SESE-717465 format. One record per residue: residue in three letters; z, y, x of N, C-alpha, C, O in turn. Coordinates in steps of 0.1 Angstrom, whole numbers, plus 5000, padded with zeros to 4 digits. Example, Ala and Ser with C-alpha at 12.3 -4.5 7.8 and 13.67 -1.06 7.14 Angstrom:
BEGIN
Ala507849435132507849555123507849675132508549675142Ser507149785128507149895137507950005129508050115134
END
This chain:
BEGIN
Met672301926503672201896517673101996525673102116522Thr673801946534674602036543673602126551672402096551Ala674302226557673502316566674302356577675602356577Leu673602386588674202436601673902576602672802616601Trp674902656606674902796609674902796624675902756630Ile673902846631673702826646673602966651672603036648Ala674603016659674403146666674403126680675203036686His673603206687673503226702673903366705673203456700Val674803376713675403516715675603546730676103466737His675203686733675503736745676503856742676103956737Val677703836745678803946743678704056753678704026765Thr678604186748678604296756679804386756680104466765Asp680604366745681904426743682904336739682904306727Glu683704276748684704176745685704206734685904126725Glu686204326734687204386725686704386711687304326702Ala685604446709685004466696684604336691684704306679Tyr683904246700683604116695684704026692684603936683Gly685804046698687103976694687504016679688003926672Arg687304136676687604176662686704106652687204056642Tyr685404106656684304036648684803886646684903836635Ala685203816657685403676656686703646647686703556640Ala687703736649688803706640688603726626689003646618Leu687903816622687403846607686403736603686503686592Ala685503706612684303606608685003476606684603406596Thr686003426614686603306612687103276598686903176592His687803386593688303376578687203376568687303296559Ala686203466571685103466561684403326561684103276550Ile684103266572683503146572684303026566683702946559Ala685603036568686402936562686502956547686402856540Asp686603066544686603106529685403056521685503046509His684303046528683102996521682902846525681702796524Gly683902776529683802636532683202586545683002466546Gly682902676553682302656566683402586576684602626576Thr683002496583683802426594683102436607681902406608Phe683802476617683302496631683102346637683902266636Leu681902336643681602216650681502246666681702156674Ala681102366670681102406683681502566683681102636673Arg682102606693682502746693682702806707683902816711Gly681602826715681702896727682102796738682502846749Gly682002676735682402576746681402556757680402636758Arg681502456765680602426776679202396770679102336759His678202436777676802406773675902406784676202456795Val674702346783673702336793672502396787672002346777Gln671902506792670602566787669602496794669602486806Leu668602446786667502356791666202446789665202436797Glu666102526779664902616776665302736770666302736764Gly664402836771664702966763665703056771666003036783Asn666203146763667203246769668503196768668903146757Asp669303196778670703156779671603256773671603376778Arg672403226764673503306758674703226760674903106755Lys675603296767676903226770677803166759678503066761Arg677603236747678403176735677503126725676603196720Asn677802996721677102926711678002876701679002806704Val677702896688678602866677677802786667676702816663Val678402676663677702596651678802576641679902536644Ala678502606628679402576618678602506606677402526604Arg679302416599678602336589679202386575680302416573Phe678102406566678402446553677902336543677202246547Asp678302336531677902256521676402256517675902166513Ser675802376520674402396516673902516524674702596529Val672502536524671902666529672502786521672902886526Glu672502756508672802866499674302926501674503046501Arg675202816503676602866507676702926520677603016521Ala676002896529676002966542675503096541676003196547Val674303116533673703256531674803336523675103446526Glu675403276513676403356506677503406515677903516513Cys677903326524678903366534678403486541679003596542Tyr677203476547676603586555676503706547676903816552Gln676203696534676003826526677303876520677303976513Ser678403806522679703846515680303966522680103986534Ala681004046514681604166519682504136531682604216541Ala683304016531684203986542683403966555683704016565Tyr682303886554681503876566680803986571680604006583Gln680204076562679604196566680704296572680304376581Glu681804296568683004386575683104326589683204396599Ala683104196591683204136604682104176613682204216624Leu680804166606679604186614679504326619679004356630Ser680104426612680104556617680704576631680304666638His681604486634682204496648681304426658681404466670Ala680404346654679604266664678304336667677704316678Arg677804426657676404476659676204556672675204546679Asp677204626677677004706689677804626701677904686712Ala678304516697679204436708678504316714679004246722Ala677204286708676704156713675104156709674604236701Glu674504076716673004036713673203906707673803806713Arg672603896695672803766687671603716681670703786678Asp671503586681670503516672671203426664672003346668Leu670903426650671603346640670503276631669503336627Val670603146629669803076620670602986612671702936616Ile670202956600670802856591669802746589668602776585Val670202626591669202516592669802396583671002356584Glu669002356573669402236565669402106574668502076581Glu670502036572670601916579669701796573669401806561Val669401706580668601596574669601486569670701486574Ala669301406560670101306554670201196564669301166572Pro671501136565671601026575670900906572671000816580
END
């Protein structure tokens, strides 16, 4: 089953977060992730509004977790930790 990596982000340091995004793009692609949404227009209907919303599709939950735990993604994440408030979840998609 495919899986979605869904991040809701409030960026507090644009420069540092830019370094994260550049490195994370490659790490996600290297693990087969494809971006479906990346910081575009959104409408917040419930909960906390975070201006940046990212959705990537992976072949499986396991592949998405493998990406998150990879050295490349952890290096990217080191730039985001003090540069943003983030929520990240990986959700298995339902079969069509």
